[in-house]
C-alpha positions as CSV (number, residue, x, y, z in Angstrom):
1,M,-9.4,92.4,-37.5
2,K,-9.8,96.0,-37.1
3,S,-11.7,97.7,-40.0
4,F,-10.5,101.0,-41.4
5,T,-12.1,103.4,-43.7
6,L,-10.9,106.7,-45.1
7,K,-13.8,109.2,-46.0
8,T,-13.3,111.7,-48.9
9,L,-14.2,115.1,-47.9
10,T,-15.1,118.1,-50.2
11,V,-13.7,121.3,-48.4
12,A,-16.0,123.9,-47.4
13,I,-13.8,126.9,-48.0
14,V,-13.1,125.9,-51.7
15,S,-17.2,125.0,-52.3
16,T,-19.2,126.5,-55.0
17,I,-21.4,128.4,-52.4
18,S,-22.2,131.7,-54.0
19,F,-19.7,134.8,-53.3
20,S,-22.6,136.9,-51.8
21,A,-23.5,137.2,-48.3
22,V,-26.0,134.8,-47.5
23,A,-28.0,134.5,-44.1
24,D,-25.3,132.6,-41.1
25,K,-25.8,129.3,-39.7
26,Y,-25.0,130.5,-35.8
27,E,-25.6,133.5,-33.7
28,I,-22.8,134.4,-31.4
29,E,-22.9,134.9,-27.5
30,E,-19.9,135.8,-25.8
31,I,-19.3,134.2,-22.4
32,P,-17.8,137.4,-20.0
33,T,-14.3,136.9,-19.4
34,A,-13.5,136.5,-15.6
35,D,-12.7,139.3,-13.8
36,N,-8.8,140.4,-13.4
37,F,-7.7,137.7,-16.5
38,R,-6.7,138.3,-20.1
39,H,-8.0,135.3,-21.7
40,S,-11.0,132.8,-21.5
41,F,-10.8,129.6,-23.0
42,A,-13.9,127.3,-23.3
43,K,-13.9,123.3,-22.6
44,D,-17.1,122.5,-22.4
45,I,-21.3,123.3,-22.5
46,N,-24.0,121.1,-21.6
47,A,-27.8,120.8,-22.4
48,Q,-28.8,123.7,-20.5
49,E,-25.6,126.0,-21.8
50,F,-23.6,126.0,-18.9
51,V,-20.5,126.4,-19.6
52,V,-17.1,125.3,-17.8
53,G,-13.6,126.8,-19.0
54,V,-10.7,128.0,-18.1
55,S,-9.5,132.0,-17.6
56,R,-5.7,132.4,-18.0
57,L,-2.8,135.3,-17.4
58,P,-4.3,137.3,-14.6
59,T,-3.9,140.6,-14.0
60,D,-3.6,141.5,-10.1
61,V,-0.9,139.1,-8.9
62,E,1.0,140.6,-6.0
63,L,4.7,140.2,-7.2
64,D,7.7,140.1,-4.4
65,L,10.3,141.4,-6.5
66,T,13.3,140.4,-3.8
67,K,11.7,136.5,-4.6
68,I,12.2,136.6,-8.2
69,S,15.6,135.6,-10.1
70,P,18.2,138.4,-11.2
71,A,17.7,137.5,-15.0
72,I,14.5,137.9,-15.1
73,L,13.8,141.1,-13.3
74,Q,17.2,142.1,-16.0
75,N,15.4,140.8,-18.9
76,A,12.3,143.0,-18.2
77,G,14.2,146.2,-17.7
78,I,14.5,146.1,-13.9
79,A,18.6,147.1,-12.5
80,D,17.8,147.6,-9.1
81,I,14.8,146.9,-7.5
82,E,15.0,149.6,-5.0
83,E,14.2,152.0,-7.5
84,V,11.2,150.6,-8.7
85,D,7.7,152.1,-7.5
86,T,5.7,150.5,-10.3
87,L,5.6,148.0,-12.4
88,T,4.6,148.9,-16.4
89,P,2.1,146.3,-17.7
90,E,4.2,145.1,-19.9
91,Q,6.7,144.5,-17.0
92,R,4.6,142.7,-15.1
93,E,3.1,140.8,-17.9
94,Y,6.4,139.3,-18.4
95,I,7.4,138.4,-15.3
96,I,4.0,136.7,-14.0
97,Q,4.8,134.5,-17.7
98,Q,8.5,133.8,-16.4
99,I,7.4,132.9,-13.1
100,A,4.2,131.1,-13.8
101,N,4.1,127.4,-12.2
102,E,4.3,125.5,-15.8
103,R,7.9,126.9,-16.6
104,N,9.0,128.0,-13.3
105,S,11.9,125.4,-12.3
106,E,13.1,127.4,-9.2
107,P,11.7,126.4,-6.0
108,Q,13.3,129.5,-4.1
109,Q,11.2,131.3,-6.8
110,Q,8.0,133.2,-6.2
111,R,5.2,130.9,-7.4
112,V,2.1,132.2,-9.4
113,G,-1.1,130.0,-10.9
114,I,-2.0,131.6,-14.6
115,N,-4.7,129.3,-15.3
116,R,-8.2,129.7,-13.6
117,S,-11.5,127.3,-13.6
118,Y,-14.7,129.0,-14.6
119,Y,-17.9,127.7,-14.2
120,F,-20.7,129.8,-16.3
121,D,-24.8,129.6,-15.9
122,T,-25.9,133.3,-15.7
123,T,-22.6,134.5,-14.7
124,V,-19.1,133.9,-14.4
125,Q,-17.7,132.3,-11.2
126,S,-14.0,132.0,-10.9
127,I,-13.1,129.2,-8.7
128,V,-10.5,128.4,-6.8
129,P,-10.8,124.4,-5.2
130,F,-7.5,124.7,-2.9
131,P,-7.8,128.5,-1.0
132,A,-4.3,129.6,0.3
133,N,-4.3,130.0,4.2
134,E,-2.4,132.8,5.9
135,D,1.2,130.8,5.4
136,Q,0.6,130.1,1.4
137,L,0.7,132.6,-1.4
138,E,-2.2,133.9,-2.9
139,D,-2.8,133.4,-6.4
140,S,0.2,130.3,-6.6
141,T,-2.3,127.7,-7.7
142,D,-3.1,126.3,-11.2
143,S,-6.9,125.4,-11.8
144,F,-8.6,123.6,-14.6
145,F,-12.5,122.4,-15.3
146,Y,-13.1,120.5,-18.5
147,S,-16.5,118.9,-18.0
148,I,-20.2,119.5,-17.2
149,N,-22.8,117.2,-16.8
150,N,-26.5,117.4,-17.2
151,Q,-26.7,117.7,-13.6
152,N,-24.6,120.2,-13.8
153,S,-21.6,118.9,-12.1
154,A,-18.3,120.5,-13.4
155,V,-14.7,118.3,-13.1
156,G,-11.2,119.4,-13.8
157,Y,-8.0,119.6,-11.3
158,S,-6.3,122.3,-9.6
159,S,-2.7,121.9,-7.8
160,A,-2.1,123.2,-4.5
161,P,-0.8,126.6,-2.7
162,F,2.8,127.2,-2.2
163,G,4.3,128.1,0.9
164,L,7.7,129.4,2.4
165,I,9.4,126.9,4.4
166,E,13.2,127.8,5.9
167,Y,15.6,125.0,5.8
168,T,18.7,124.6,7.7
169,Y,21.9,122.6,6.8
170,T,25.8,122.8,7.7
171,D,27.9,123.6,4.6
172,G,31.8,122.7,4.4
173,E,33.0,125.0,6.7
174,G,30.9,123.9,9.8
175,E,29.0,126.6,9.0
176,E,24.9,126.8,10.0
177,Q,23.1,128.1,6.5
178,T,19.3,128.7,6.1
179,S,17.7,128.5,2.9
180,E,14.3,129.1,1.9
181,F,11.9,127.2,-0.5
182,F,8.8,127.4,-1.9
183,V,6.9,123.9,-1.4
184,S,3.2,122.6,-1.4
185,D,1.5,119.9,0.0
186,F,0.7,117.8,-3.5
187,I,1.2,118.2,-6.9
188,T,-2.8,118.3,-8.4
189,R,-5.7,116.5,-7.1
190,G,-9.3,115.8,-9.3
191,V,-11.9,118.6,-8.3
192,W,-15.8,118.2,-8.5
193,Y,-17.9,121.1,-8.0
194,N,-21.3,122.0,-8.2
195,N,-23.9,124.6,-6.5
196,G,-20.5,126.4,-4.8
197,E,-19.2,123.1,-3.2
198,T,-15.9,121.5,-3.8
199,T,-14.6,117.4,-3.2
200,S,-11.6,116.4,-4.4
201,I,-9.8,112.8,-5.0
202,T,-7.3,111.5,-3.3
203,P,-4.5,109.6,-5.0
204,P,-3.9,105.7,-3.9
205,A,0.0,107.1,-4.1
206,T,0.8,110.2,-2.4
207,D,4.8,109.7,-1.6
208,Y,7.4,112.6,-1.8
209,L,5.1,115.2,-3.4
210,G,1.6,114.2,-2.4
211,G,1.1,112.5,-5.6
212,E,-1.5,113.9,-8.4
213,S,-4.6,113.1,-9.9
214,A,-7.3,114.6,-12.1
215,L,-10.7,114.6,-13.4
216,F,-11.4,115.4,-17.3
217,D,-15.1,114.2,-17.5
218,I,-18.3,113.5,-15.9
219,N,-21.5,111.5,-17.3
220,D,-24.7,112.1,-15.9
221,S,-25.1,109.4,-13.6
222,G,-22.0,110.9,-12.0
223,L,-19.2,108.4,-12.8
224,A,-16.3,110.5,-13.7
225,A,-13.1,109.8,-15.8
226,G,-9.5,111.2,-15.1
227,Y,-6.6,109.6,-13.7
228,A,-4.4,109.1,-10.3
229,S,-1.3,108.2,-9.1
230,V,-0.4,104.7,-7.8
231,G,3.4,104.2,-7.4
232,V,6.4,106.0,-7.6
233,S,8.4,104.6,-11.0
234,P,11.5,102.5,-10.9
235,R,14.0,105.6,-12.0
236,S,12.6,107.9,-9.9
237,E,12.8,106.1,-6.9
238,E,16.3,105.6,-7.4
239,R,17.0,109.1,-8.1
240,I,14.9,110.4,-5.3
241,A,17.3,108.2,-3.2
242,N,20.5,109.8,-4.0
243,C,18.7,112.9,-3.0
244,E,20.0,113.0,0.5
245,P,23.6,111.1,0.2
246,E,25.5,110.1,3.5
247,D,28.5,112.0,3.2
248,D,27.6,114.8,1.3
249,I,26.2,118.1,2.2
250,V,22.3,118.2,1.6
251,S,21.5,121.8,0.8
252,A,17.7,121.0,0.2
253,P,15.2,119.4,2.0
254,L,14.0,115.9,0.6
255,Q,10.6,117.5,-1.1
256,V,12.5,120.1,-2.7
257,C,15.2,117.3,-4.4
258,A,12.3,115.2,-5.6
259,W,10.4,118.2,-6.6
260,N,13.5,118.9,-9.1
261,I,13.0,115.8,-10.2
262,W,9.2,115.6,-11.2
263,F,9.8,119.3,-12.8
264,E,12.4,118.0,-14.6
265,T,10.8,114.8,-16.1
266,K,7.4,116.5,-16.5
267,S,9.1,118.8,-18.7
268,T,10.6,116.2,-20.9
269,G,9.6,116.1,-24.6
270,A,8.8,113.1,-26.8
271,S,12.1,113.6,-29.3
272,N,12.0,109.7,-30.2
273,I,9.2,110.3,-32.2
274,E,10.7,113.4,-34.2
275,P,11.3,112.6,-38.0
276,F,14.9,114.1,-37.8
277,Y,15.5,113.0,-34.1
278,N,19.4,112.5,-34.2
279,P,20.6,110.8,-30.7
280,R,24.1,111.6,-31.4
281,F,23.7,115.6,-31.1
282,G,21.3,115.1,-28.1
283,G,18.0,114.9,-30.1
284,G,16.2,118.0,-30.7
285,R,13.4,119.7,-29.1
286,S,10.1,118.1,-29.4
287,S,7.2,119.8,-30.0
288,F,5.5,117.0,-28.5
289,S,5.2,116.7,-24.7
290,A,6.0,113.6,-22.9
291,R,4.1,114.8,-19.8
292,R,6.3,112.1,-17.9
293,S,6.0,112.3,-13.6
294,I,8.1,111.0,-11.1
295,Y,5.1,108.7,-10.8
296,D,3.2,105.5,-12.6
297,V,-0.1,107.0,-13.2
298,R,-3.3,105.0,-14.2
299,G,-6.7,106.0,-15.7
300,F,-9.6,105.8,-13.4
301,L,-13.2,105.6,-13.4
302,W,-14.9,107.5,-10.0
303,Q,-18.6,106.9,-9.1
304,L,-19.5,110.1,-7.3
305,D,-22.8,110.6,-5.3
306,A,-24.6,114.0,-5.6
307,S,-22.4,115.7,-3.4
308,G,-19.1,114.7,-5.2
309,E,-18.1,111.9,-3.3
310,V,-16.6,108.7,-4.3
311,I,-18.5,105.4,-3.8
312,S,-16.5,103.5,-6.1
313,Q,-13.7,103.2,-8.0
314,Q,-11.8,101.3,-11.0
315,E,-8.5,101.2,-12.2
316,L,-7.9,101.0,-15.9
317,G,-5.3,99.3,-18.0
318,T,-2.2,100.5,-20.1
319,L,-2.5,99.0,-23.8
320,V,0.8,96.9,-22.7
321,P,2.8,95.8,-20.0
322,R,5.9,97.7,-19.1
323,N,9.0,96.7,-20.4
324,E,11.1,94.8,-17.8
325,E,14.0,97.1,-19.2
326,D,11.7,100.3,-19.1
327,D,12.5,102.0,-15.6
328,R,10.5,105.2,-16.5
329,D,6.7,105.8,-15.8
330,F,4.5,103.8,-17.6
331,S,0.4,105.1,-17.7
332,S,-2.6,105.4,-18.7
333,Y,-5.3,108.6,-18.4
334,A,-9.1,108.7,-18.9
335,F,-10.3,111.7,-20.9
336,A,-13.7,110.8,-21.4
337,V,-16.9,108.7,-20.4
338,N,-19.7,108.4,-21.9
339,N,-23.5,107.3,-20.5
340,N,-23.0,103.5,-21.1
341,G,-19.7,103.6,-18.7
342,I,-17.1,103.4,-21.8
343,A,-13.9,105.5,-21.3
344,V,-11.3,106.8,-23.7
345,G,-7.9,108.5,-23.5
346,Q,-4.4,107.3,-23.6
347,S,-1.8,104.7,-23.1
348,W,1.7,104.4,-22.9
349,T,2.5,101.1,-25.3
350,Y,5.9,100.5,-27.4
351,H,6.7,101.4,-31.0
352,P,8.9,98.9,-32.9
353,Q,11.3,101.5,-34.0
354,R,10.5,104.9,-31.9
355,G,10.3,102.8,-28.6
356,A,8.0,104.6,-25.5
357,I,4.6,106.3,-27.3
358,R,1.2,107.3,-26.2
359,M,-1.5,106.2,-28.4
360,P,-5.2,106.4,-28.3
361,A,-7.0,103.5,-25.4
362,I,-10.4,102.5,-25.4
363,F,-11.3,101.6,-22.2
364,V,-14.0,98.7,-21.7
365,D,-14.5,96.8,-18.4
366,G,-11.2,98.5,-17.2
367,E,-9.1,96.7,-19.9
368,A,-7.5,98.9,-22.7
369,V,-7.9,98.6,-26.6
370,P,-6.3,100.0,-29.1
371,V,-7.7,101.9,-31.8
372,T,-5.3,100.9,-34.0
373,E,-1.5,99.2,-34.1
374,D,-0.8,100.5,-37.2
375,E,3.3,101.5,-37.3
376,K,3.0,104.6,-39.2
377,Y,1.1,106.5,-35.8
378,F,3.9,107.6,-33.6
379,W,1.4,109.3,-30.5
380,G,-2.3,110.2,-30.5
381,S,-5.2,110.6,-28.2
382,A,-8.9,109.8,-27.9
383,K,-10.3,113.0,-27.0
384,D,-14.6,112.0,-26.5
385,I,-17.2,109.0,-26.8
386,N,-21.0,109.6,-27.7
387,D,-23.6,107.3,-26.5
388,N,-23.5,105.3,-29.8
389,N,-19.8,104.6,-28.2
390,Q,-18.1,106.4,-31.2
391,A,-15.1,107.7,-30.3
392,A,-13.0,110.9,-31.4
393,G,-9.6,111.9,-31.4
394,Y,-6.6,112.2,-33.1
395,L,-3.5,110.0,-34.6
396,V,-0.2,111.7,-35.2
397,E,1.8,110.5,-38.4
398,N,5.0,112.0,-40.1
399,L,4.0,113.6,-43.9
400,S,6.8,115.2,-45.4
401,G,8.8,115.2,-43.1
402,T,6.7,117.1,-40.3
403,L,4.6,115.4,-37.8
404,R,1.0,116.1,-38.3
405,N,-2.3,115.1,-36.5
406,T,-4.9,113.2,-38.5
407,A,-8.5,112.8,-36.9
408,F,-10.3,110.1,-36.0
409,I,-13.6,108.8,-35.2
410,Y,-13.2,104.8,-34.1
411,D,-16.7,103.0,-33.4
412,V,-16.1,101.2,-30.5
413,D,-19.0,98.3,-31.2
414,L,-18.1,97.6,-35.0
415,D,-14.4,97.7,-34.2
416,E,-13.9,100.1,-37.1
417,L,-11.7,103.2,-37.3
418,T,-12.3,106.1,-39.7
419,M,-9.6,108.6,-40.8
420,V,-10.8,112.1,-40.8
421,P,-7.9,113.9,-43.2
422,G,-9.7,117.6,-42.5
423,F,-9.4,120.7,-44.6
424,F,-6.7,119.1,-47.2
425,T,-4.2,116.4,-46.9
426,G,-1.6,117.2,-44.2
427,S,-3.8,119.6,-42.4
428,S,-3.2,118.6,-38.8
429,T,-6.4,118.1,-37.4
430,I,-7.9,117.2,-34.0
431,I,-11.6,116.4,-32.8
432,H,-12.2,117.8,-29.8
433,S,-15.7,116.6,-29.2
434,I,-18.8,114.3,-31.1
435,N,-22.4,114.5,-29.5
436,N,-24.9,112.1,-30.0
437,N,-26.2,113.1,-33.8
438,G,-22.5,112.5,-34.9
439,M,-21.5,115.8,-35.1
440,A,-18.1,116.3,-34.2
441,V,-16.3,119.6,-33.9
442,G,-12.2,120.2,-33.3
443,T,-9.9,122.9,-34.6
444,G,-8.2,122.1,-38.1
445,E,-5.4,123.8,-40.2
446,I,-6.6,125.6,-43.4
447,E,-3.3,127.0,-44.6
448,A,-1.3,124.1,-47.1
449,T,2.1,125.9,-46.1
450,L,5.3,124.2,-44.9
451,S,5.7,126.7,-41.9
452,N,5.0,124.8,-38.7
453,V,2.7,127.9,-38.1
454,R,0.0,127.5,-40.2
455,Q,-3.6,129.6,-39.8
456,R,-5.9,127.6,-37.8
457,V,-9.7,127.2,-37.3
458,G,-12.9,125.8,-35.4
459,F,-14.4,123.3,-37.6
460,A,-17.8,121.1,-37.6
461,Y,-18.0,117.9,-39.4
462,D,-21.4,115.8,-39.5
463,S,-19.5,112.4,-39.4
464,T,-23.0,110.9,-40.5
465,D,-22.8,112.5,-43.6
466,D,-20.8,110.4,-46.5
467,A,-20.6,113.6,-48.4
468,A,-20.2,116.0,-45.4
469,E,-17.9,119.0,-46.0
470,F,-15.6,120.2,-43.3
471,I,-17.4,123.6,-42.5
472,N,-15.0,126.1,-41.3
473,L,-16.7,128.0,-38.4
474,N,-15.6,131.2,-39.5
475,D,-17.6,130.7,-42.7
476,A,-20.7,130.1,-40.6
477,I,-21.2,133.6,-38.8
478,S,-21.8,136.7,-39.5
479,C,-18.9,138.7,-41.9
480,D,-18.5,141.7,-40.0
481,S,-18.2,139.5,-37.1
482,P,-15.1,140.6,-34.8
483,Y,-14.2,136.7,-33.8
484,D,-11.6,134.6,-35.5
485,I,-12.4,131.1,-34.3
486,V,-9.4,129.3,-33.9
487,E,-10.7,126.1,-32.0
488,A,-14.2,124.5,-31.0
489,N,-13.9,122.5,-28.0
490,S,-17.4,121.0,-27.3
491,I,-20.8,120.7,-28.8
492,N,-24.1,119.4,-27.0
493,D,-26.9,117.6,-28.4
494,N,-28.6,120.6,-29.7
495,G,-25.8,121.3,-31.8
496,V,-25.0,124.7,-29.9
497,I,-21.0,124.7,-30.1
498,L,-18.6,126.2,-27.4
499,A,-15.3,127.5,-29.3
500,T,-12.3,129.6,-28.5
501,A,-11.9,132.9,-30.7
502,L,-9.6,135.6,-31.2
503,K,-11.1,139.5,-31.0
504,Q,-9.0,142.8,-30.6
505,E,-9.3,145.1,-27.8
506,E,-8.5,148.2,-26.5
507,Y,-6.6,149.4,-23.5
508,Q,-4.8,152.4,-22.1
509,D,-0.8,152.2,-22.2
510,E,1.3,153.3,-19.3
511,S,1.1,156.4,-21.3
512,G,-2.5,156.6,-21.4
513,E,-2.5,156.0,-24.8
514,T,-5.2,153.8,-26.9
515,Q,-3.5,150.5,-27.8
516,T,-4.6,146.9,-29.0
517,R,-4.0,143.6,-28.3
518,E,-5.3,140.5,-29.4
519,V,-7.4,138.1,-26.5
520,A,-9.0,134.8,-26.6
521,V,-12.8,134.9,-26.0
522,T,-15.5,131.9,-25.0
523,I,-18.1,132.2,-27.2
524,K,-21.4,129.8,-27.8
525,L,-22.5,129.3,-31.2
526,D,-26.3,129.0,-31.4
527,P,-27.6,127.2,-34.9
528,V,-30.0,129.2,-36.6
529,D,-31.6,128.4,-39.9
530,G,-29.0,130.0,-42.5
531,E,-26.2,129.1,-44.7
532,L,-22.4,129.3,-45.3
533,N,-20.8,132.7,-46.6
534,N,-17.1,132.7,-48.1
535,C,-17.1,136.3,-47.6
536,R,-13.9,135.8,-45.3
537,Q,-11.9,134.4,-47.7
538,E,-10.7,137.1,-49.5
539,E,-10.5,139.3,-46.0
540,N,-8.5,136.9,-44.5
541,Q,-6.4,136.3,-47.6
542,I,-5.5,140.4,-47.3
543,E,-4.9,140.1,-43.7
544,R,-2.4,137.2,-43.8
545,E,-0.5,139.4,-46.0
546,G,-0.3,142.2,-43.9
547,A,-0.4,140.6,-40.5
548,S,1.8,141.3,-37.8
549,T,3.0,138.9,-35.5
550,G,1.9,138.9,-31.6
551,L,2.7,136.3,-29.8
552,F,1.8,135.1,-26.5
553,S,1.0,131.6,-24.2
554,L,-2.4,130.0,-24.5
555,L,-3.4,127.0,-22.7
556,T,-2.9,123.6,-22.9
557,L,-6.7,121.6,-22.9
558,G,-4.9,118.0,-21.2
559,S,-4.8,117.7,-20.6
560,L,-3.6,117.1,-19.4
561,G,-5.0,117.8,-22.5
562,L,-4.5,119.5,-20.6
563,L,-2.0,121.8,-24.5
564,I,0.6,125.0,-24.5
565,T,0.4,126.7,-27.9
566,A,1.5,130.2,-29.3
567,I,-0.7,132.1,-31.4
568,R,-0.4,134.7,-34.3
569,R,-2.4,137.8,-35.0
570,R,-5.3,137.3,-36.9
571,A,-6.0,133.0,-35.9
572,F,-2.4,131.9,-36.3
573,L,-2.6,128.9,-34.0
574,K,-0.1,126.0,-33.4
575,T,-1.7,123.7,-31.4
576,K,0.2,122.2,-28.8
577,K,0.9,118.6,-29.4
578,S,0.0,116.3,-26.5
């Protein structure tokens, strides 16, 4: 039987520290943002302090207005493309965000990848794992790096570049019609990168759309964790079979029809876990993405050699078998692996009242093991595992009618689950990383309001100390720092933290006037001999009362975690639930 504990925490932001400024606990180094990108998001740091992450929102994409829907152009203030000489920065940004691969559901519309993996040793390298050829669109791929090991090998995944094809069919009047569609060779491929060399993982199942695979972590012996498609789900197989009915006019090729089904399936929300879900009215838009696919996906471990080539592989299981009446995709996903070969991640399973849900999974010898089977939890994920076999992540529960994330640490050897409630009861909290010294970092809410968008900060937490406080990292840096730390993404064994922060940046508008905007940047926090200060407490209160709102889309982590979230000015961040 599982052992279950709950730690009582003293919240750092209301501790009895002196109100006078004291020495800081961390010094900050900002990692440069890649050229021609607006934002930079941290993902991982290794012992050498090499960094990987994701750049977001390119500023130099070439747009073909003839391949963009009139509705988008009209919303951008463009009535006639023949009259457009140049686009304003605001128009370009709006159009790029609307036609981004992650939200663009039109296969006849230009594709743009707004995420680009980066690798930092002494300089930032912007990595495109699958460059476009002469028949494909530049800037049409999304790529992500999620992990870097102590041999400086990075892993992640990338989509394929899109190309334009022509399709000819005969309409109901017997006339030939020709249409154009943007298509790609595959959905995603897991990628490995080191010293300028790139390799990729081909999944077992590539039917219809080329399949999908991803890498999320790699240990020091080259064992990589991720997932790959292993077959088409029964429901998707049936739907795709209807793409080419014998008696009807087929106005799009099979690949495009299958892609439409995939995109619709991928965009499905997990409405069944919402507290007030009502199927009579079609449910509601869920804040949790189900991230489904036309494929059944399985977590995998791949042993890679020093050149990133696959030596061996192991397919990982699911927490339970798929129910006979469930014809949807049923999958598992490996998000991290330690140097002992134990992987952690997620798996689909079933809740007695809510149906299919995704829950944290520990993968030992290929078998998926739950961290809990308590029915009060509807969703969750294990995000990291250290070499002491301590896994960390979050579980989702209904607190006062709202789904909130509660962080956990799970001891695999002791089969013991410890819930870590965060800054206050009901604070939505996620642990992203835990090092071999038991230091955990992540993101948590510090405002106990009824709003769905609460102020969110990066935190550090010492799981080995029974009297540990949750440390708001904004209270551990200089009072005059320009950064609002909203998420701590990784911590190495030297205690160096990699985080994502918001800061103000000046830019020139179309009239040449100087304006300010908020951007996301990657920062490195180096520990120094100091103490917490709380000089931001009063400052943040004043800023929140007078803050203006400026929303923009941020990166997803998982997830795929891949996570798309929204922020408000001065660190109002709503975490994507996945």
